[in-house]
C-alpha positions as CSV (number, residue, x, y, z in Angstrom):
1,M,-4.6,0.1,-2.1
2,V,-4.9,3.7,-1.1
3,A,-1.9,6.0,-1.1
4,K,-1.5,9.6,0.0
5,Q,-0.9,12.3,-2.6
6,L,0.1,15.9,-2.1
7,S,-1.8,18.7,-3.9
8,I,0.0,22.0,-3.9
9,F,-1.6,25.2,-5.1
10,L,0.8,27.4,-6.9
11,E,0.5,30.9,-8.3
12,N,1.4,31.1,-12.0
13,K,4.7,32.7,-11.7
14,S,8.2,31.8,-12.5
15,G,10.1,30.0,-9.7
16,R,7.2,28.5,-7.7
17,L,7.8,25.0,-8.9
18,T,11.5,25.4,-8.2
19,E,10.6,26.5,-4.6
20,V,8.5,23.4,-4.0
21,T,11.2,21.1,-5.2
22,E,13.9,22.9,-3.1
23,V,11.7,22.7,0.0
24,L,11.1,18.9,-0.5
25,G,14.7,18.3,-1.5
26,R,16.1,20.0,1.7
27,A,13.8,17.7,3.7
28,E,15.1,14.7,1.7
29,V,11.6,14.0,0.5
30,N,11.8,12.5,-3.0
31,L,9.3,13.1,-5.8
32,S,8.0,9.7,-7.2
33,A,5.4,11.0,-9.6
34,M,3.8,14.3,-10.4
35,S,1.3,16.1,-12.6
36,I,0.7,19.8,-13.1
37,A,-2.7,21.3,-14.1
38,D,-3.1,25.0,-14.5
39,N,-5.5,27.8,-15.4
40,S,-4.8,31.4,-15.9
41,D,-4.4,32.2,-12.2
42,F,-2.9,29.2,-10.4
43,G,-1.6,25.7,-10.9
44,I,-2.1,22.5,-9.0
45,L,0.9,20.3,-8.6
46,R,-0.2,16.8,-7.6
47,C,2.6,14.5,-6.5
48,I,3.5,11.2,-4.9
49,V,6.4,11.6,-2.6
50,S,8.6,9.3,-0.5
51,D,7.2,10.6,2.8
52,P,3.8,12.3,2.4
53,E,3.5,13.3,6.1
54,L,7.0,15.0,6.1
55,G,6.3,16.6,2.7
56,Y,3.1,18.0,3.9
57,K,4.7,19.4,7.0
58,V,7.6,21.1,5.4
59,L,5.5,22.6,2.6
60,K,3.1,24.0,5.2
61,E,6.0,25.4,7.2
62,N,7.2,27.2,4.0
63,N,3.7,28.7,3.5
64,F,2.5,26.6,0.6
65,A,-1.2,25.8,0.3
66,V,-1.1,22.0,0.4
67,K,-3.5,19.3,1.1
68,M,-3.3,15.5,1.3
69,T,-5.6,13.4,-0.8
70,D,-6.1,9.6,-1.1
71,V,-5.5,8.1,-4.5
72,I,-5.2,4.6,-5.9
73,G,-2.2,3.3,-7.9
74,F,-2.2,0.3,-10.2
75,T,-0.1,-1.2,-13.0
76,C,-1.3,-2.3,-16.3
77,P,0.4,-3.6,-19.4
78,N,1.9,-0.9,-21.6
79,T,-0.1,-2.0,-24.6
80,P,-2.8,-0.4,-26.6
81,G,-6.2,-0.8,-25.0
82,S,-5.0,-2.1,-21.6
83,L,-6.0,1.1,-19.7
84,S,-9.4,1.2,-21.4
85,I,-10.2,-2.3,-20.0
86,V,-9.5,-1.2,-16.4
87,L,-11.4,2.1,-16.8
88,K,-14.4,0.3,-18.3
89,C,-14.6,-1.9,-15.3
90,L,-14.8,1.2,-13.1
91,S,-17.2,3.2,-15.3
92,D,-19.6,0.2,-15.6
93,A,-19.7,0.2,-11.8
94,G,-20.5,4.0,-11.7
95,V,-17.0,5.0,-10.4
96,F,-16.1,8.4,-11.8
97,I,-12.4,9.3,-12.2
98,E,-11.8,12.9,-11.1
99,Y,-8.3,12.9,-12.4
100,M,-5.5,10.5,-13.4
101,Y,-1.8,10.6,-14.3
102,S,0.4,7.8,-15.4
103,F,3.9,6.9,-16.6
104,S,5.2,3.9,-18.5
105,N,8.3,2.0,-17.7
106,G,9.1,-0.6,-20.3
107,D,6.3,-3.2,-20.6
108,S,4.1,-1.8,-17.8
109,A,2.4,1.5,-17.1
110,N,1.9,2.9,-13.5
111,V,-1.4,4.7,-13.1
112,I,-2.6,6.9,-10.3
113,I,-6.3,7.8,-10.1
114,R,-8.5,9.8,-7.8
115,P,-11.8,8.0,-8.0
116,S,-15.2,9.4,-6.8
117,D,-15.5,6.3,-4.5
118,L,-12.2,5.0,-3.2
119,K,-13.6,2.0,-1.4
120,L,-15.7,0.8,-4.3
121,C,-12.9,1.5,-6.7
122,D,-10.4,-0.6,-4.6
123,Q,-12.9,-3.4,-4.4
124,I,-13.5,-3.5,-8.1
125,L,-9.9,-3.4,-9.0
126,Q,-9.1,-6.2,-6.5
127,S,-12.0,-8.3,-7.8
128,K,-10.8,-7.9,-11.4
129,K,-7.2,-8.9,-10.3
130,I,-5.8,-5.6,-11.3
131,D,-2.2,-5.2,-10.1
132,L,-2.6,-2.6,-7.4
133,I,0.5,-0.7,-6.2
134,A,0.9,-0.7,-2.4
135,A,1.4,2.8,-1.0
136,S,4.8,1.9,0.3
137,D,5.9,0.8,-3.2
138,L,4.4,3.8,-4.8
139,Y,6.3,6.2,-2.5
140,K,9.6,4.4,-3.7
141,L,9.0,4.5,-7.5
């Protein structure tokens, strides 16, 4: 199940993350999940939000460099080795994971991935009966 993720490019300076959260908050767009990766010059905030279209619009209006990306969300047991089983199915089929972030919640873990081949990844996960997270549910986490 494909969901929309926002990727926001941020200068590495104090207050930029605060500005993003303020812009989204004023528009009543909730952050469901996020990850920040950085290098010496800039950071990339990747996030799942309650309304990706509106989030994209208000960030653009406030001069943020933002793009919308397709990702896949799934749930697996929050036990040692569970994620490796899912990832092995994908790697055995030649699906490369460009990036991933996750968060656990009790007995389960929610995982968001950006695979090299969305369609193939989705087909494999469905065929292996992996618990995919519908986009509408992911936006509400």
